[in-house]
C-alpha positions in Angstrom: 70.2 -7.6 55.5 66.7 -7.4 56.9 65.4 -10.3 59.0 63.0 -12.8 57.5 59.8 -13.1 59.5 57.8 -16.2 59.1 54.6 -17.6 60.7 53.7 -21.2 61.6 50.0 -21.8 60.9 49.9 -24.2 63.9 51.5 -21.8 66.5 50.5 -18.4 67.5 53.2 -15.7 67.6 56.3 -15.1 65.5 60.0 -16.1 65.3 63.3 -14.4 64.5 66.0 -15.7 62.4 69.2 -17.0 64.0 71.2 -14.1 62.5 68.9 -11.6 64.4 69.3 -13.5 67.6 73.1 -13.3 67.4 73.0 -9.6 66.7 70.8 -9.0 69.8 72.8 -11.0 72.3 72.3 -9.6 75.8 75.0 -7.4 77.4 75.6 -8.3 81.1 78.5 -5.8 81.9 80.6 -8.6 83.4 84.0 -9.0 81.8 86.3 -11.9 82.1 89.0 -10.7 84.5 90.9 -14.0 84.7 94.6 -13.0 84.6 96.9 -14.5 82.1 99.5 -15.0 84.8 99.8 -15.1 88.6 100.5 -11.8 90.5 104.0 -11.2 91.9 104.6 -11.9 95.6 105.0 -8.7 97.5 105.7 -9.8 101.2 107.3 -12.6 103.0 106.3 -13.4 106.6 109.3 -14.1 108.7 108.1 -14.9 112.3 105.6 -13.9 114.9 105.7 -13.5 118.7 103.2 -12.9 121.5 103.4 -9.6 123.3 101.7 -8.9 126.7 99.2 -6.1 127.0 99.2 -3.4 129.7 98.0 -6.0 132.2 100.1 -8.8 130.9 98.4 -12.0 129.5 95.0 -12.0 131.2 91.6 -13.4 130.2 89.2 -10.7 128.7 92.2 -8.3 128.4 94.1 -7.0 125.4 97.3 -8.5 124.1 99.3 -8.5 120.8 101.0 -10.6 118.2 104.0 -8.9 116.5 104.6 -10.2 113.0 108.0 -9.4 111.4 107.9 -9.3 107.6 109.9 -8.1 104.6 108.9 -6.5 101.3 109.8 -8.4 98.2 108.8 -5.5 95.9 107.7 -1.9 96.4 104.1 -1.8 97.4 101.6 0.2 99.4 99.8 -2.8 100.7 100.9 -3.4 104.3 98.0 -5.3 105.9 98.8 -8.5 107.7 96.0 -10.7 109.2 95.5 -14.0 111.0 92.8 -16.1 112.7 92.7 -16.8 116.4 92.2 -20.4 117.7 92.1 -21.8 121.2 93.0 -25.2 122.5 91.3 -26.7 125.6 91.4 -30.3 126.8 93.0 -31.3 123.5 90.3 -29.8 121.3 91.1 -26.9 118.9 88.4 -24.3 118.7 88.0 -21.5 116.1 87.5 -18.3 118.2 85.9 -16.6 115.2 88.3 -13.6 115.3 90.2 -12.4 112.4 92.7 -9.8 113.6 95.0 -7.6 111.5 97.7 -5.0 111.7 99.9 -3.0 109.2 103.6 -3.3 108.6 105.5 -0.3 109.9 108.0 0.9 107.2 110.7 1.6 109.8 110.6 -1.5 112.0 109.0 -3.9 109.5 106.7 -5.2 112.3 103.0 -5.5 112.0 101.4 -5.3 115.5 98.2 -7.4 115.4 95.9 -6.5 118.3 93.9 -9.2 120.1 91.1 -7.0 121.7 90.3 -9.6 124.4 91.6 -13.0 125.1 88.2 -14.7 125.6 87.6 -18.1 127.3 87.7 -20.8 124.7 84.3 -22.3 125.5 81.8 -22.9 128.4 83.7 -25.9 129.6 86.9 -23.9 129.9 85.2 -21.1 131.7 83.5 -23.5 134.2 86.8 -25.2 134.9 88.6 -21.9 135.3 86.0 -20.8 137.9 86.8 -23.9 140.0 90.6 -23.7 139.4 92.3 -20.6 138.1 95.4 -22.6 137.1 93.5 -24.7 134.6 95.7 -24.8 131.4 94.7 -23.9 127.8 96.5 -22.5 124.7 96.0 -19.9 122.0 97.5 -19.6 118.5 97.1 -17.2 115.7 96.9 -19.3 112.5 97.2 -18.5 108.8 99.2 -15.2 109.3 99.4 -13.9 105.8 99.5 -10.9 103.4 97.1 -10.4 100.4 100.0 -11.0 98.0 102.2 -12.9 100.5 104.8 -15.4 99.5 103.9 -17.6 102.5 101.7 -18.2 105.6 102.8 -19.0 109.1 101.3 -19.7 112.5 102.3 -18.0 115.7 103.9 -19.8 118.5 101.5 -21.3 121.0 100.6 -19.1 124.0 100.3 -21.2 127.2 97.8 -19.9 129.8 97.9 -19.0 132.6 100.9 -16.9 131.8 102.8 -14.6 134.1 104.6 -12.5 131.5 104.0 -8.8 131.9 104.8 -5.8 129.7 108.1 -4.4 130.8 108.2 -0.6 131.4 110.2 1.1 128.6 112.3 4.2 128.3 112.6 6.9 125.7 115.7 9.0 125.5 115.9 12.2 123.5 119.3 13.7 122.7 119.2 17.3 121.6 121.8 19.4 119.9 121.3 22.1 122.5 124.0 23.8 124.6 122.9 23.1 128.2 124.5 26.4 129.3 122.4 28.5 126.9 120.1 30.6 129.1 117.4 30.7 126.4 117.1 26.9 126.7 116.7 26.7 130.5 112.9 27.5 130.2 112.4 24.7 127.6 109.8 22.2 128.8 109.3 18.8 127.0 106.0 16.9 127.6 105.6 13.3 126.5 102.0 12.0 126.9 100.0 9.0 125.5 97.2 9.7 123.1 94.8 7.1 124.4 91.3 8.4 125.6 92.3 8.4 129.2 95.7 10.0 128.5 97.1 7.4 131.0 100.7 8.4 130.6 102.3 11.9 130.9 105.8 13.0 131.9 107.2 16.5 131.8 111.0 17.2 131.6 112.8 20.5 131.7 116.3 21.4 130.5 117.1 23.2 133.8 116.0 20.4 136.1 115.9 17.0 134.3 118.5 17.1 131.5 121.7 15.1 131.4 124.0 17.9 130.3 127.1 17.2 128.2 129.4 19.7 126.5 127.2 20.7 123.6 124.2 18.3 123.9 121.3 17.8 126.2 119.6 14.4 126.9 116.2 13.9 128.4 115.0 10.5 129.7 111.4 9.5 129.8 110.7 6.3 131.9 108.0 3.7 132.5 106.4 3.8 129.0 103.8 1.3 127.9 104.9 -0.1 124.6 101.3 -0.7 123.6 100.4 3.0 123.5 101.0 5.8 121.1 102.7 9.1 122.2 103.0 12.8 121.4 106.1 14.8 122.4 105.7 18.6 122.7 108.2 21.4 123.3 107.1 24.5 125.2 109.8 27.2 124.8 108.4 29.2 127.7 107.1 32.1 125.6 103.8 33.3 124.3 103.9 30.9 121.3 101.9 27.6 121.5 103.9 24.4 122.2 105.6 22.7 119.1 104.8 19.1 118.4 108.0 17.1 117.9 106.3 13.7 117.7 102.7 13.4 116.9 100.6 10.3 117.9 103.5 7.9 117.3 103.3 4.2 118.3 106.0 3.2 120.8 109.3 2.4 119.2 108.4 4.1 116.0 110.1 7.3 116.8 112.4 7.6 113.8 111.2 9.2 110.5 109.3 12.0 112.0 108.8 14.9 109.6 110.3 17.3 112.1 113.8 15.7 112.0 114.0 12.9 114.6 116.7 10.5 113.4 117.8 7.1 114.8 121.0 7.2 116.7 123.2 4.6 114.9 125.5 4.3 117.9 122.7 2.9 120.1 122.8 -0.9 120.6 120.7 -3.7 122.0 117.4 -2.7 123.8 118.5 1.0 123.6 118.4 1.0 119.8 115.3 2.7 118.5 114.8 4.5 121.9 117.6 7.0 121.6 117.4 9.8 119.0 119.0 13.0 118.1 117.1 16.1 117.3 118.7 18.0 114.5 117.8 19.7 111.2 114.3 21.2 111.6 114.5 21.5 115.4 117.9 23.2 115.2 116.7 25.7 112.6 113.5 26.2 114.6 115.5 26.9 117.7 117.6 29.5 115.9 114.4 31.2 114.7 113.1 30.8 118.2 116.3 32.4 119.6 116.0 35.3 117.2 112.3 35.7 118.2 113.3 35.6 121.8 116.0 38.1 121.2 113.6 40.4 119.5 111.1 40.0 122.3 113.8 40.6 124.9 114.8 43.8 123.0 111.3 45.0 122.9 110.9 44.2 126.6 114.1 46.1 127.4 112.9 49.2 125.6 109.5 48.9 127.3 111.3 48.5 130.6 113.4 51.7 130.0 110.3 53.6 129.0 108.6 52.3 132.2 111.7 53.2 134.2 111.7 56.8 132.9 108.0 57.1 133.5 108.3 55.7 137.0 111.2 58.0 137.7 109.2 61.0 136.6 106.2 59.9 138.6 108.4 59.4 141.6 109.9 62.9 141.3 106.4 64.3 141.0 105.3 62.4 144.1 108.4 63.5 146.0 107.7 67.2 145.3 104.0 66.6 146.2 105.1 65.0 149.5 107.4 68.0 150.2 104.6 70.5 149.6 102.3 68.5 151.8 105.0 68.4 154.5 105.4 72.2 154.4 101.6 72.6 154.6 101.5 70.2 157.5 104.2 72.2 159.4 102.3 75.5 158.8 99.1 73.9 159.9 100.8 72.3 162.9 102.3 75.7 164.0 98.9 77.4 163.7 97.3 74.6 165.6 99.9 74.8 168.4 99.1 78.5 168.9 95.4 77.8 169.0 95.9 75.0 171.4 98.1 77.1 173.7 95.5 79.8 173.8 92.8 77.2 174.5 94.9 75.7 177.3 95.5 79.1 178.9 91.8 79.9 178.7 91.0 76.5 180.2 93.5 77.0 183.0 92.1 80.4 183.8 88.6 79.0 183.9 89.8 76.2 186.1 91.4 78.7 188.5 88.2 80.8 188.7 86.1 77.7 189.3 88.5 76.6 192.1 88.2 80.0 193.8 84.4 79.9 193.4 84.4 76.4 195.0 86.7 77.6 197.8 84.6 80.6 198.6 81.4 78.5 198.4 82.9 76.0 200.8 84.0 78.7 203.3 80.6 80.3 203.2 79.0 76.9 203.7 81.2 76.3 206.8 80.4 79.7 208.2 76.7 79.2 207.7 76.9 75.9 209.4 78.7 77.4 212.4 76.2 80.2 212.6 73.3 77.7 212.6 75.0 75.6 215.3 75.4 78.7 217.5 71.7 79.7 217.0 70.5 76.2 217.8 72.7 76.1 220.9 71.4 79.5 222.1 67.8 78.4 221.4 68.3 75.2 223.3 69.8 77.0 226.3 66.9 79.5 226.3 64.4 76.7 226.1 66.0 74.9 229.1 66.0 78.1 231.1 62.4 78.8 230.2 61.5 75.3 231.2 63.3 75.6 234.6 61.6 79.0 235.2 58.2 77.5 234.4 58.9 74.5 236.6 59.8 76.8 239.5 56.8 78.9 239.0 54.5 75.9 238.8 56.1 74.5 241.9 55.6 77.7 243.8 52.0 78.0 242.6 51.4 74.4 243.5 52.8 74.8 246.9 50.6 77.9 247.6 47.3 77.0 245.9 47.0 73.4 245.2 46.1 70.5 247.4 48.5 67.8 248.1 47.1 65.7 245.3 47.3 68.6 242.9 50.8 69.4 244.0 51.9 65.9 243.2 50.3 66.1 239.8 51.9 69.4 239.2 55.3 68.0 240.3 54.9 65.1 237.9 54.1 67.5 235.1 57.0 69.7 236.0 59.2 66.6 236.1 58.1 65.5 232.6 58.7 68.9 231.2 62.2 68.9 232.9 62.8 65.5 231.2 61.7 66.8 227.8 63.9 69.9 228.3 66.8 67.6 229.1 66.1 65.5 226.0 65.9 68.6 223.9 69.2 69.7 225.3 70.7 66.4 224.4 69.4 66.7 220.8 70.8 70.1 220.5 74.2 68.8 221.8 74.1 66.0 219.3 73.3 68.4 216.4 76.1 70.6 217.6 78.5 67.7 217.7 77.4 66.6 214.2 78.0 70.1 212.8 81.4 70.1 214.3 82.2 66.9 212.3 81.6 68.7 208.9 84.8 68.2 206.9 87.0 71.2 206.1 87.6 72.2 202.5 91.3 72.3 201.6 91.7 74.4 198.4 
């Protein structure tokens, strides 16, 4: 049916019929989602407790609230949350922090992290600066689940608080024969996966294991329960380490895909910390043993080949050494003959040189004696000539000279006689010095 369009002579424009308005009602895209009935409760909160952080309960440091819950129906919603409040001087203050954690399927505990336990207000901080023992309280209120059956508040945390996180232990029991030589090289490393990797311990089967008949137990100590951990096995071969536990929160060891199962015989504080490694690890170890066996076989074959090669090389070298020895002996004998000839020649040359030196020395002595005799004869002749001249002069002076001249002549004769005597002494000294020339003993 087509709409009826009409005009009012008093108004400008046009109007539509009511039927047309109904047909063109606007579409908003918002549907009414109000359920016909209330959703089913999925989780019930049981209780909560405060857990100290790595530094205990300290202002501006991390701590935790562990919330224990139970599932009422099967669900994948595991988030638990609560709001932090502080109480100082009788006044409750909303700290403006909504903290949350997720329920672990094994322990049924949701760990809610309080990043920092801030001072409640300025008055609290000022009072604490003056007195570190000033009291206050904290409480996590309205702890609930999205589809929880109830809400609870945590107990009140009194501050200051001296509670500290107790060091924990983690024991791993393995279905390994401690006497198996292939297992002696096994090295287990447990380390924390925080940014600083603040925890790490290494245990070996040979040095650290508690060995029973058919099982091996390793104990890791001083764990911080607020950290997550990875456990690796290094079999001591060329293969990379195998991850047995990967980035697991403390206490949540069971349920690992590689076969860690909770030891039902453990009790008290040990429960949840002691596990048996079976299934996948056992099968993996058998494969590892086969792999090691194959590697050992290959290495034995290579060792035999190397042994044969080394033996052949040694024999070749022994023969080479023998040949070198024979050559050395031949060369040595030849060198000995040459050396003997050289020595004989040297000795003959030495004898000849000694004879030459001996003859030269004898000739030198004879020449020296001859020169001494010549000098001595010359000296005697000189003295005799001087005497003769003196006598002649004396005679001439006596016959021809006046008394004064005679005296002068006598003085001259006396000086000549003195010079002749001095020359005689020099000749005697020279003769004596020649007599002192050493004799040559050949």
